[in-house]
All heavy atoms as a GROMACS GRO file, in nm:
protein
  515
    1VAL      N    1  -1.471  -0.465  -1.853
    1VAL     CA    2  -1.427  -0.464  -1.714
    1VAL      C    3  -1.548  -0.425  -1.630
    1VAL      O    4  -1.613  -0.324  -1.657
    1VAL     CB    5  -1.312  -0.363  -1.692
    1VAL    CG1    6  -1.273  -0.358  -1.546
    1VAL    CG2    7  -1.192  -0.398  -1.778
    2VAL      N    8  -1.577  -0.506  -1.531
    2VAL     CA    9  -1.688  -0.479  -1.440
    2VAL      C   10  -1.630  -0.439  -1.305
    2VAL      O   11  -1.555  -0.515  -1.244
    2VAL     CB   12  -1.780  -0.602  -1.423
    2VAL    CG1   13  -1.896  -0.569  -1.332
    2VAL    CG2   14  -1.828  -0.653  -1.557
    3LEU      N   15  -1.662  -0.319  -1.261
    3LEU     CA   16  -1.612  -0.268  -1.133
    3LEU      C   17  -1.716  -0.288  -1.024
    3LEU      O   18  -1.836  -0.284  -1.049
    3LEU     CB   19  -1.581  -0.119  -1.144
    3LEU     CG   20  -1.474  -0.078  -1.244
    3LEU    CD1   21  -1.460   0.073  -1.247
    3LEU    CD2   22  -1.342  -0.144  -1.214
    4GLY      N   23  -1.668  -0.306  -0.902
    4GLY     CA   24  -1.755  -0.312  -0.787
    4GLY      C   25  -1.812  -0.173  -0.755
    4GLY      O   26  -1.759  -0.071  -0.800
    5ARG      N   27  -1.914  -0.171  -0.677
    5ARG     CA   28  -1.989  -0.048  -0.646
    5ARG      C   29  -1.900   0.066  -0.598
    5ARG      O   30  -1.919   0.180  -0.638
    5ARG     CB   31  -2.094  -0.081  -0.540
    5ARG     CG   32  -2.177   0.039  -0.498
    5ARG     CD   33  -2.274  -0.001  -0.394
    5ARG     NE   34  -2.202  -0.058  -0.280
    5ARG     CZ   35  -2.244  -0.059  -0.157
    5ARG    NH1   36  -2.361  -0.010  -0.129
    5ARG    NH2   37  -2.173  -0.112  -0.061
    6CYS      N   38  -1.804   0.040  -0.514
    6CYS     CA   39  -1.725   0.148  -0.453
    6CYS      C   40  -1.585   0.164  -0.512
    6CYS      O   41  -1.507   0.243  -0.462
    6CYS     CB   42  -1.715   0.125  -0.302
    6CYS     SG   43  -1.874   0.130  -0.219
    7GLN      N   44  -1.553   0.091  -0.616
    7GLN     CA   45  -1.419   0.100  -0.671
    7GLN      C   46  -1.399   0.226  -0.754
    7GLN      O   47  -1.492   0.274  -0.819
    7GLN     CB   48  -1.390  -0.021  -0.759
    7GLN     CG   49  -1.370  -0.147  -0.679
    7GLN     CD   50  -1.325  -0.260  -0.768
    7GLN    OE1   51  -1.403  -0.308  -0.849
    7GLN    NE2   52  -1.202  -0.301  -0.753
    8SER      N   53  -1.278   0.276  -0.752
    8SER     CA   54  -1.241   0.393  -0.830
    8SER      C   55  -1.199   0.348  -0.970
    8SER      O   56  -1.113   0.262  -0.984
    8SER     CB   57  -1.125   0.465  -0.762
    8SER     OG   58  -1.066   0.558  -0.850
    9VAL      N   59  -1.258   0.408  -1.071
    9VAL     CA   60  -1.224   0.372  -1.210
    9VAL      C   61  -1.075   0.393  -1.234
    9VAL      O   62  -1.007   0.306  -1.286
    9VAL     CB   63  -1.308   0.453  -1.311
    9VAL    CG1   64  -1.262   0.427  -1.453
    9VAL    CG2   65  -1.455   0.421  -1.296
   10VAL      N   66  -1.022   0.509  -1.196
   10VAL     CA   67  -0.882   0.540  -1.226
   10VAL      C   68  -0.784   0.452  -1.150
   10VAL      O   69  -0.670   0.436  -1.193
   10VAL     CB   70  -0.849   0.690  -1.203
   10VAL    CG1   71  -0.928   0.777  -1.299
   10VAL    CG2   72  -0.873   0.730  -1.061
   11ASN      N   73  -0.826   0.393  -1.038
   11ASN     CA   74  -0.738   0.303  -0.965
   11ASN      C   75  -0.741   0.161  -1.019
   11ASN      O   76  -0.654   0.080  -0.988
   11ASN     CB   77  -0.775   0.299  -0.816
   11ASN     CG   78  -0.738   0.426  -0.744
   11ASN    OD1   79  -0.654   0.502  -0.789
   11ASN    ND2   80  -0.804   0.451  -0.632
   12GLU      N   81  -0.841   0.128  -1.098
   12GLU     CA   82  -0.858  -0.010  -1.146
   12GLU      C   83  -0.829  -0.029  -1.294
   12GLU      O   84  -0.790  -0.137  -1.336
   12GLU     CB   85  -1.001  -0.058  -1.116
   12GLU     CG   86  -1.036  -0.062  -0.969
   12GLU     CD   87  -0.948  -0.154  -0.888
   12GLU    OE1   88  -0.903  -0.258  -0.941
   12GLU    OE2   89  -0.922  -0.122  -0.771
   13VAL      N   90  -0.850   0.074  -1.374
   13VAL     CA   91  -0.836   0.058  -1.519
   13VAL      C   92  -0.796   0.191  -1.581
   13VAL      O   93  -0.830   0.298  -1.530
   13VAL     CB   94  -0.969   0.005  -1.579
   13VAL    CG1   95  -1.081   0.105  -1.568
   13VAL    CG2   96  -0.951  -0.039  -1.722
   14ASP      N   97  -0.723   0.184  -1.689
   14ASP     CA   98  -0.690   0.303  -1.766
   14ASP      C   99  -0.802   0.323  -1.868
   14ASP      O  100  -0.809   0.251  -1.967
   14ASP     CB  101  -0.556   0.283  -1.837
   14ASP     CG  102  -0.514   0.401  -1.921
   14ASP    OD1  103  -0.599   0.487  -1.954
   14ASP    OD2  104  -0.394   0.408  -1.956
   15PRO      N  105  -0.892   0.418  -1.842
   15PRO     CA  106  -1.008   0.434  -1.930
   15PRO      C  107  -0.972   0.465  -2.075
   15PRO      O  108  -1.040   0.422  -2.167
   15PRO     CB  109  -1.088   0.548  -1.868
   15PRO     CG  110  -1.021   0.586  -1.742
   15PRO     CD  111  -0.893   0.512  -1.732
   16VAL      N  112  -0.864   0.538  -2.097
   16VAL     CA  113  -0.823   0.572  -2.234
   16VAL      C  114  -0.777   0.446  -2.306
   16VAL      O  115  -0.817   0.420  -2.420
   16VAL     CB  116  -0.713   0.681  -2.232
   16VAL    CG1  117  -0.661   0.707  -2.373
   16VAL    CG2  118  -0.765   0.809  -2.168
   17ALA      N  119  -0.694   0.366  -2.241
   17ALA     CA  120  -0.646   0.241  -2.302
   17ALA      C  121  -0.761   0.144  -2.324
   17ALA      O  122  -0.766   0.076  -2.427
   17ALA     CB  123  -0.538   0.178  -2.215
   18ALA      N  124  -0.852   0.137  -2.228
   18ALA     CA  125  -0.967   0.048  -2.242
   18ALA      C  126  -1.051   0.088  -2.362
   18ALA      O  127  -1.090   0.003  -2.443
   18ALA     CB  128  -1.051   0.049  -2.114
   19ALA      N  129  -1.078   0.216  -2.376
   19ALA     CA  130  -1.158   0.265  -2.489
   19ALA      C  131  -1.087   0.236  -2.621
   19ALA      O  132  -1.150   0.194  -2.718
   19ALA     CB  133  -1.187   0.414  -2.473
   20ALA      N  134  -0.957   0.258  -2.625
   20ALA     CA  135  -0.880   0.233  -2.747
   20ALA      C  136  -0.883   0.086  -2.786
   20ALA      O  137  -0.880   0.052  -2.904
   20ALA     CB  138  -0.736   0.280  -2.729
   21ALA      N  139  -0.891  -0.002  -2.685
   21ALA     CA  140  -0.895  -0.147  -2.711
   21ALA      C  141  -1.037  -0.198  -2.732
   21ALA      O  142  -1.058  -0.317  -2.753
   21ALA     CB  143  -0.830  -0.221  -2.595
   22GLY      N  144  -1.136  -0.109  -2.721
   22GLY     CA  145  -1.275  -0.150  -2.739
   22GLY      C  146  -1.331  -0.222  -2.618
   22GLY      O  147  -1.428  -0.296  -2.629
   23VAL      N  148  -1.271  -0.198  -2.502
   23VAL     CA  149  -1.316  -0.262  -2.378
   23VAL      C  150  -1.408  -0.166  -2.303
   23VAL      O  151  -1.371  -0.053  -2.273
   23VAL     CB  152  -1.195  -0.300  -2.289
   23VAL    CG1  153  -1.240  -0.353  -2.154
   23VAL    CG2  154  -1.107  -0.402  -2.360
   24ALA      N  155  -1.529  -0.211  -2.275
   24ALA     CA  156  -1.625  -0.130  -2.199
   24ALA      C  157  -1.594  -0.140  -2.049
   24ALA      O  158  -1.551  -0.245  -2.001
   24ALA     CB  159  -1.767  -0.178  -2.225
   25VAL      N  160  -1.614  -0.032  -1.978
   25VAL     CA  161  -1.598  -0.030  -1.833
   25VAL      C  162  -1.736  -0.001  -1.775
   25VAL      O  163  -1.796   0.103  -1.806
   25VAL     CB  164  -1.496   0.075  -1.787
   25VAL    CG1  165  -1.483   0.077  -1.636
   25VAL    CG2  166  -1.360   0.050  -1.851
   26VAL      N  167  -1.787  -0.094  -1.694
   26VAL     CA  168  -1.919  -0.078  -1.633
   26VAL      C  169  -1.909  -0.101  -1.483
   26VAL      O  170  -1.809  -0.150  -1.434
   26VAL     CB  171  -2.023  -0.175  -1.696
   26VAL    CG1  172  -2.042  -0.145  -1.844
   26VAL    CG2  173  -1.982  -0.318  -1.676
   27ARG      N  174  -2.014  -0.066  -1.412
   27ARG     CA  175  -2.016  -0.081  -1.267
   27ARG      C  176  -2.138  -0.163  -1.227
   27ARG      O  177  -2.246  -0.142  -1.278
   27ARG     CB  178  -2.022   0.056  -1.201
   27ARG     CG  179  -2.017   0.052  -1.050
   27ARG     CD  180  -2.015   0.190  -0.988
   27ARG     NE  181  -1.906   0.274  -1.035
   27ARG     CZ  182  -1.781   0.267  -0.991
   27ARG    NH1  183  -1.748   0.179  -0.899
   27ARG    NH2  184  -1.689   0.348  -1.038
   28ARG      N  185  -2.117  -0.257  -1.133
   28ARG     CA  186  -2.231  -0.333  -1.082
   28ARG      C  187  -2.278  -0.269  -0.952
   28ARG      O  188  -2.207  -0.192  -0.890
   28ARG     CB  189  -2.194  -0.481  -1.064
   28ARG     CG  190  -2.089  -0.508  -0.960
   28ARG     CD  191  -2.057  -0.659  -0.954
   28ARG     NE  192  -1.946  -0.682  -0.866
   28ARG     CZ  193  -1.818  -0.672  -0.902
   28ARG    NH1  194  -1.786  -0.639  -1.026
   28ARG    NH2  195  -1.722  -0.692  -0.815
   29MET      N  196  -2.398  -0.304  -0.911
   29MET     CA  197  -2.458  -0.245  -0.792
   29MET      C  198  -2.400  -0.301  -0.662
   29MET      O  199  -2.415  -0.243  -0.557
   29MET     CB  200  -2.609  -0.265  -0.793
   29MET     CG  201  -2.677  -0.189  -0.904
   29MET     SD  202  -2.854  -0.223  -0.916
   29MET     CE  203  -2.911  -0.183  -0.754
   30THR      N  204  -2.331  -0.415  -0.672
   30THR     CA  205  -2.276  -0.479  -0.552
   30THR      C  206  -2.128  -0.450  -0.540
   30THR      O  207  -2.064  -0.400  -0.632
   30THR     CB  208  -2.297  -0.631  -0.559
   30THR    OG1  209  -2.234  -0.681  -0.677
   30THR    CG2  210  -2.446  -0.666  -0.562
   31GLY      N  211  -2.072  -0.482  -0.426
   31GLY     CA  212  -1.930  -0.460  -0.402
   31GLY      C  213  -1.844  -0.567  -0.466
   31GLY      O  214  -1.889  -0.642  -0.553
   32GLY      N  215  -1.722  -0.573  -0.422
   32GLY     CA  216  -1.629  -0.672  -0.475
   32GLY      C  217  -1.528  -0.610  -0.568
   32GLY      O  218  -1.530  -0.489  -0.593
   33GLY      N  219  -1.439  -0.694  -0.617
   33GLY     CA  220  -1.329  -0.647  -0.700
   33GLY      C  221  -1.364  -0.636  -0.847
   33GLY      O  222  -1.468  -0.681  -0.892
   34ALA      N  223  -1.269  -0.577  -0.921
   34ALA     CA  224  -1.285  -0.562  -1.065
   34ALA      C  225  -1.272  -0.698  -1.132
   34ALA      O  226  -1.196  -0.784  -1.088
   34ALA     CB  227  -1.180  -0.466  -1.118
   35MET      N  228  -1.348  -0.717  -1.239
   35MET     CA  229  -1.342  -0.841  -1.316
   35MET      C  230  -1.332  -0.807  -1.463
   35MET      O  231  -1.407  -0.722  -1.513
   35MET     CB  232  -1.470  -0.924  -1.296
   35MET     CG  233  -1.499  -0.966  -1.156
   35MET     SD  234  -1.644  -1.075  -1.143
   35MET     CE  235  -1.771  -0.983  -1.224
   36TYR      N  236  -1.240  -0.872  -1.532
   36TYR     CA  237  -1.236  -0.862  -1.678
   36TYR      C  238  -1.313  -0.981  -1.729
   36TYR      O  239  -1.280  -1.096  -1.700
   36TYR     CB  240  -1.092  -0.865  -1.729
   36TYR     CG  241  -1.086  -0.857  -1.880
   36TYR    CD1  242  -1.110  -0.737  -1.945
   36TYR    CD2  243  -1.059  -0.969  -1.955
   36TYR    CE1  244  -1.108  -0.729  -2.084
   36TYR    CE2  245  -1.055  -0.962  -2.094
   36TYR     CZ  246  -1.079  -0.843  -2.157
   36TYR     OH  247  -1.077  -0.834  -2.293
   37VAL      N  248  -1.420  -0.957  -1.801
   37VAL     CA  249  -1.504  -1.066  -1.849
   37VAL      C  250  -1.514  -1.062  -2.000
   37VAL      O  251  -1.509  -0.956  -2.062
   37VAL     CB  252  -1.646  -1.062  -1.787
   37VAL    CG1  253  -1.641  -1.085  -1.638
   37VAL    CG2  254  -1.715  -0.931  -1.815
   38THR      N  255  -1.524  -1.179  -2.058
   38THR     CA  256  -1.544  -1.192  -2.203
   38THR      C  257  -1.672  -1.270  -2.225
   38THR      O  258  -1.708  -1.357  -2.145
   38THR     CB  259  -1.427  -1.265  -2.269
   38THR    OG1  260  -1.417  -1.396  -2.215
   38THR    CG2  261  -1.296  -1.191  -2.248
   39PRO      N  262  -1.744  -1.240  -2.332
   39PRO     CA  263  -1.871  -1.309  -2.355
   39PRO      C  264  -1.859  -1.461  -2.360
   39PRO      O  265  -1.946  -1.532  -2.315
   39PRO     CB  266  -1.918  -1.253  -2.490
   39PRO     CG  267  -1.850  -1.121  -2.502
   39PRO     CD  268  -1.717  -1.137  -2.432
   40ALA      N  269  -1.749  -1.512  -2.413
   40ALA     CA  270  -1.737  -1.657  -2.429
   40ALA      C  271  -1.662  -1.725  -2.314
   40ALA      O  272  -1.654  -1.847  -2.311
   40ALA     CB  273  -1.665  -1.688  -2.560
   41GLY      N  274  -1.609  -1.648  -2.220
   41GLY     CA  275  -1.524  -1.711  -2.120
   41GLY      C  276  -1.559  -1.682  -1.976
   41GLY      O  277  -1.476  -1.705  -1.888
   42SER      N  278  -1.678  -1.634  -1.950
   42SER     CA  279  -1.711  -1.597  -1.812
   42SER      C  280  -1.852  -1.640  -1.776
   42SER      O  281  -1.942  -1.637  -1.860
   42SER     CB  282  -1.702  -1.446  -1.795
   42SER     OG  283  -1.574  -1.399  -1.828
   43VAL      N  284  -1.867  -1.678  -1.652
   43VAL     CA  285  -1.999  -1.705  -1.597
   43VAL      C  286  -2.010  -1.624  -1.469
   43VAL      O  287  -1.927  -1.638  -1.379
   43VAL     CB  288  -2.020  -1.854  -1.565
   43VAL    CG1  289  -2.154  -1.877  -1.498
   43VAL    CG2  290  -2.007  -1.938  -1.690
   44THR      N  291  -2.106  -1.536  -1.463
   44THR     CA  292  -2.131  -1.461  -1.341
   44THR      C  293  -2.276  -1.486  -1.301
   44THR      O  294  -2.359  -1.522  -1.383
   44THR     CB  295  -2.108  -1.310  -1.360
   44THR    OG1  296  -2.198  -1.260  -1.458
   44THR    CG2  297  -1.964  -1.282  -1.403
   45TYR      N  298  -2.304  -1.469  -1.175
   45TYR     CA  299  -2.440  -1.492  -1.128
   45TYR      C  300  -2.467  -1.408  -1.004
   45TYR      O  301  -2.375  -1.361  -0.938
   45TYR     CB  302  -2.464  -1.640  -1.096
   45TYR     CG  303  -2.377  -1.694  -0.985
   45TYR    CD1  304  -2.421  -1.692  -0.854
   45TYR    CD2  305  -2.250  -1.744  -1.010
   45TYR    CE1  306  -2.341  -1.739  -0.751
   45TYR    CE2  307  -2.170  -1.792  -0.909
   45TYR     CZ  308  -2.216  -1.789  -0.780
   45TYR     OH  309  -2.138  -1.835  -0.678
   46SER      N  310  -2.592  -1.389  -0.976
   46SER     CA  311  -2.637  -1.321  -0.855
   46SER      C  312  -2.745  -1.405  -0.791
   46SER      O  313  -2.826  -1.467  -0.861
   46SER     CB  314  -2.694  -1.182  -0.887
   46SER     OG  315  -2.596  -1.099  -0.941
   47LEU      N  316  -2.746  -1.406  -0.661
   47LEU     CA  317  -2.853  -1.474  -0.588
   47LEU      C  318  -2.935  -1.370  -0.514
   47LEU      O  319  -2.879  -1.280  -0.452
   47LEU     CB  320  -2.794  -1.572  -0.485
   47LEU     CG  321  -2.711  -1.687  -0.539
   47LEU    CD1  322  -2.652  -1.768  -0.424
   47LEU    CD2  323  -2.794  -1.776  -0.630
   48VAL      N  324  -3.064  -1.382  -0.524
   48VAL     CA  325  -3.155  -1.294  -0.449
   48VAL      C  326  -3.237  -1.386  -0.360
   48VAL      O  327  -3.316  -1.468  -0.408
   48VAL     CB  328  -3.245  -1.213  -0.544
   48VAL    CG1  329  -3.338  -1.125  -0.464
   48VAL    CG2  330  -3.161  -1.131  -0.641
   49LEU      N  331  -3.213  -1.374  -0.230
   49LEU     CA  332  -3.278  -1.462  -0.133
   49LEU      C  333  -3.340  -1.381  -0.022
   49LEU      O  334  -3.295  -1.269   0.007
   49LEU     CB  335  -3.173  -1.557  -0.071
   49LEU     CG  336  -3.094  -1.644  -0.168
   49LEU    CD1  337  -2.978  -1.710  -0.098
   49LEU    CD2  338  -3.185  -1.749  -0.229
   50PRO      N  339  -3.440  -1.437   0.044
   50PRO     CA  340  -3.494  -1.367   0.161
   50PRO      C  341  -3.390  -1.365   0.272
   50PRO      O  342  -3.303  -1.454   0.280
   50PRO     CB  343  -3.616  -1.451   0.200
   50PRO     CG  344  -3.591  -1.586   0.142
   50PRO     CD  345  -3.507  -1.564   0.019
   51GLU      N  346  -3.396  -1.266   0.355
   51GLU     CA  347  -3.301  -1.253   0.466
   51GLU      C  348  -3.301  -1.378   0.554
   51GLU      O  349  -3.199  -1.417   0.609
   51GLU     CB  350  -3.337  -1.129   0.548
   51GLU     CG  351  -3.228  -1.083   0.639
   51GLU     CD  352  -3.262  -0.951   0.705
   51GLU    OE1  353  -3.324  -0.865   0.641
   51GLU    OE2  354  -3.224  -0.934   0.821
   52SER      N  355  -3.414  -1.445   0.563
   52SER     CA  356  -3.425  -1.564   0.648
   52SER      C  357  -3.336  -1.678   0.598
   52SER      O  358  -3.303  -1.768   0.675
   52SER     CB  359  -3.570  -1.611   0.654
   52SER     OG  360  -3.617  -1.644   0.523
   53ALA      N  361  -3.294  -1.675   0.472
   53ALA     CA  362  -3.209  -1.782   0.418
   53ALA      C  363  -3.073  -1.787   0.487
   53ALA      O  364  -3.008  -1.891   0.490
   53ALA     CB  365  -3.190  -1.764   0.268
   54ALA      N  366  -3.030  -1.674   0.544
   54ALA     CA  367  -2.900  -1.669   0.611
   54ALA      C  368  -2.914  -1.644   0.761
   54ALA      O  369  -2.815  -1.616   0.829
   54ALA     CB  370  -2.814  -1.561   0.548
   55ALA      N  371  -3.035  -1.656   0.811
   55ALA     CA  372  -3.059  -1.630   0.954
   55ALA      C  373  -2.973  -1.722   1.040
   55ALA      O  374  -2.967  -1.842   1.018
   55ALA     CB  375  -3.207  -1.649   0.987
   56GLY      N  376  -2.902  -1.664   1.133
   56GLY     CA  377  -2.820  -1.740   1.226
   56GLY      C  378  -2.683  -1.777   1.173
   56GLY      O  379  -2.605  -1.840   1.244
   57LEU      N  380  -2.652  -1.741   1.050
   57LEU     CA  381  -2.521  -1.773   0.992
   57LEU      C  382  -2.428  -1.653   1.001
   57LEU      O  383  -2.472  -1.538   0.991
   57LEU     CB  384  -2.536  -1.812   0.845
   57LEU     CG  385  -2.623  -1.932   0.812
   57LEU    CD1  386  -2.630  -1.952   0.660
   57LEU    CD2  387  -2.570  -2.057   0.879
   58THR      N  388  -2.300  -1.681   1.016
   58THR     CA  389  -2.202  -1.572   1.006
   58THR      C  390  -2.193  -1.533   0.859
   58THR      O  391  -2.242  -1.604   0.770
   58THR     CB  392  -2.063  -1.617   1.054
   58THR    OG1  393  -2.013  -1.718   0.966
   58THR    CG2  394  -2.067  -1.669   1.197
   59LEU      N  395  -2.128  -1.423   0.831
   59LEU     CA  396  -2.111  -1.380   0.693
   59LEU      C  397  -2.039  -1.488   0.612
   59LEU      O  398  -2.082  -1.524   0.501
   59LEU     CB  399  -2.034  -1.249   0.687
   59LEU     CG  400  -2.015  -1.188   0.549
   59LEU    CD1  401  -2.149  -1.156   0.483
   59LEU    CD2  402  -1.931  -1.062   0.558
   60ARG      N  403  -1.933  -1.544   0.667
   60ARG     CA  404  -1.859  -1.649   0.598
   60ARG      C  405  -1.948  -1.771   0.573
   60ARG      O  406  -1.948  -1.828   0.463
   60ARG     CB  407  -1.736  -1.688   0.678
   60ARG     CG  408  -1.654  -1.796   0.609
   60ARG     CD  409  -1.535  -1.840   0.695
   60ARG     NE  410  -1.463  -1.942   0.627
   60ARG     CZ  411  -1.340  -1.930   0.579
   60ARG    NH1  412  -1.276  -1.817   0.594
   60ARG    NH2  413  -1.281  -2.030   0.518
   61GLN      N  414  -2.023  -1.812   0.672
   61GLN     CA  415  -2.112  -1.928   0.656
   61GLN      C  416  -2.218  -1.902   0.550
   61GLN      O  417  -2.254  -1.993   0.474
   61GLN     CB  418  -2.178  -1.963   0.789
   61GLN     CG  419  -2.084  -2.020   0.891
   61GLN     CD  420  -2.149  -2.030   1.029
   61GLN    OE1  421  -2.236  -1.950   1.065
   61GLN    NE2  422  -2.104  -2.127   1.108
   62SER      N  423  -2.267  -1.780   0.543
   62SER     CA  424  -2.370  -1.750   0.443
   62SER      C  425  -2.313  -1.760   0.302
   62SER      O  426  -2.377  -1.813   0.212
   62SER     CB  427  -2.432  -1.612   0.468
   62SER     OG  428  -2.341  -1.508   0.439
   63TYR      N  429  -2.190  -1.712   0.282
   63TYR     CA  430  -2.126  -1.725   0.151
   63TYR      C  431  -2.103  -1.872   0.118
   63TYR      O  432  -2.125  -1.916   0.006
   63TYR     CB  433  -1.993  -1.649   0.146
   63TYR     CG  434  -2.008  -1.505   0.108
   63TYR    CD1  435  -2.026  -1.407   0.204
   63TYR    CD2  436  -2.005  -1.466  -0.026
   63TYR    CE1  437  -2.039  -1.274   0.170
   63TYR    CE2  438  -2.018  -1.333  -0.062
   63TYR     CZ  439  -2.035  -1.237   0.037
   63TYR     OH  440  -2.049  -1.107   0.001
   64GLU      N  441  -2.056  -1.948   0.216
   64GLU     CA  442  -2.031  -2.090   0.193
   64GLU      C  443  -2.161  -2.163   0.156
   64GLU      O  444  -2.163  -2.246   0.064
   64GLU     CB  445  -1.968  -2.154   0.316
   64GLU     CG  446  -1.824  -2.109   0.337
   64GLU     CD  447  -1.764  -2.155   0.468
   64GLU    OE1  448  -1.838  -2.206   0.556
   64GLU    OE2  449  -1.641  -2.140   0.484
   65ALA      N  450  -2.269  -2.131   0.223
   65ALA     CA  451  -2.397  -2.196   0.194
   65ALA      C  452  -2.449  -2.156   0.055
   65ALA      O  453  -2.496  -2.241  -0.020
   65ALA     CB  454  -2.500  -2.157   0.301
   66CYS      N  455  -2.436  -2.029   0.021
   66CYS     CA  456  -2.487  -1.982  -0.107
   66CYS      C  457  -2.402  -2.029  -0.225
   66CYS      O  458  -2.454  -2.046  -0.336
   66CYS     CB  459  -2.497  -1.830  -0.107
   66CYS     SG  460  -2.626  -1.765   0.000
   67ASP      N  461  -2.274  -2.051  -0.203
   67ASP     CA  462  -2.185  -2.088  -0.312
   67ASP      C  463  -2.154  -2.238  -0.318
   67ASP      O  464  -2.080  -2.281  -0.406
   67ASP     CB  465  -2.054  -2.010  -0.302
   67ASP     CG  466  -2.072  -1.862  -0.326
   67ASP    OD1  467  -2.174  -1.824  -0.388
   67ASP    OD2  468  -1.985  -1.784  -0.284
   68ALA      N  469  -2.211  -2.316  -0.229
   68ALA     CA  470  -2.180  -2.459  -0.223
   68ALA      C  471  -2.208  -2.530  -0.355
   68ALA      O  472  -2.130  -2.615  -0.399
   68ALA     CB  473  -2.257  -2.526  -0.109
   69TRP      N  474  -2.316  -2.494  -0.422
   69TRP     CA  475  -2.349  -2.560  -0.550
   69TRP      C  476  -2.242  -2.532  -0.655
   69TRP      O  477  -2.208  -2.620  -0.733
   69TRP     CB  478  -2.486  -2.516  -0.598
   69TRP     CG  479  -2.491  -2.370  -0.636
   69TRP    CD1  480  -2.518  -2.266  -0.554
   69TRP    CD2  481  -2.463  -2.316  -0.764
   69TRP    NE1  482  -2.509  -2.148  -0.624
   69TRP    CE2  483  -2.475  -2.175  -0.753
   69TRP    CE3  484  -2.428  -2.370  -0.887
   69TRP    CZ2  485  -2.454  -2.090  -0.860
   69TRP    CZ3  486  -2.407  -2.283  -0.994
   69TRP    CH2  487  -2.421  -2.144  -0.980
   70ALA      N  488  -2.188  -2.410  -0.656
   70ALA     CA  489  -2.084  -2.378  -0.755
   70ALA      C  490  -1.954  -2.450  -0.724
   70ALA      O  491  -1.887  -2.499  -0.814
   70ALA     CB  492  -2.061  -2.227  -0.758
   71VAL      N  493  -1.922  -2.462  -0.597
   71VAL     CA  494  -1.801  -2.534  -0.556
   71VAL      C  495  -1.812  -2.681  -0.594
   71VAL      O  496  -1.719  -2.740  -0.647
   71VAL     CB  497  -1.775  -2.516  -0.405
   71VAL    CG1  498  -1.662  -2.606  -0.358
   71VAL    CG2  499  -1.744  -2.370  -0.373
   72ARG      N  500  -1.930  -2.739  -0.572
   72ARG     CA  501  -1.949  -2.880  -0.608
   72ARG      C  502  -1.938  -2.902  -0.759
   72ARG      O  503  -1.886  -3.002  -0.804
   72ARG     CB  504  -2.085  -2.929  -0.560
   72ARG     CG  505  -2.091  -2.958  -0.411
   72ARG     CD  506  -2.218  -3.032  -0.372
   72ARG     NE  507  -2.340  -2.966  -0.414
   72ARG     CZ  508  -2.406  -2.873  -0.344
   72ARG    NH1  509  -2.362  -2.837  -0.227
   72ARG    NH2  510  -2.517  -2.820  -0.391
   73ALA      N  511  -1.987  -2.806  -0.836
   73ALA     CA  512  -1.981  -2.820  -0.982
   73ALA      C  513  -1.840  -2.813  -1.031
   73ALA      O  514  -1.798  -2.876  -1.124
   73ALA     CB  515  -2.066  -2.711  -1.048
   0.00000   0.00000   0.00000
């Protein structure tokens, strides 16, 4: 289980049950919701771009521009 930067562990996952099931709980540096990921069934990615790549775009437009390739795929 991958938690977002500001999420509470106890609000998102039962750590005792996770440990008993062999499920690791980790935290990423960015925000967003909790994700249950499996090695064979998940693709995650991060984009690191200069601030100028989103210059003049709203937050929504910047996400749309950055994720367009994944949507097309």
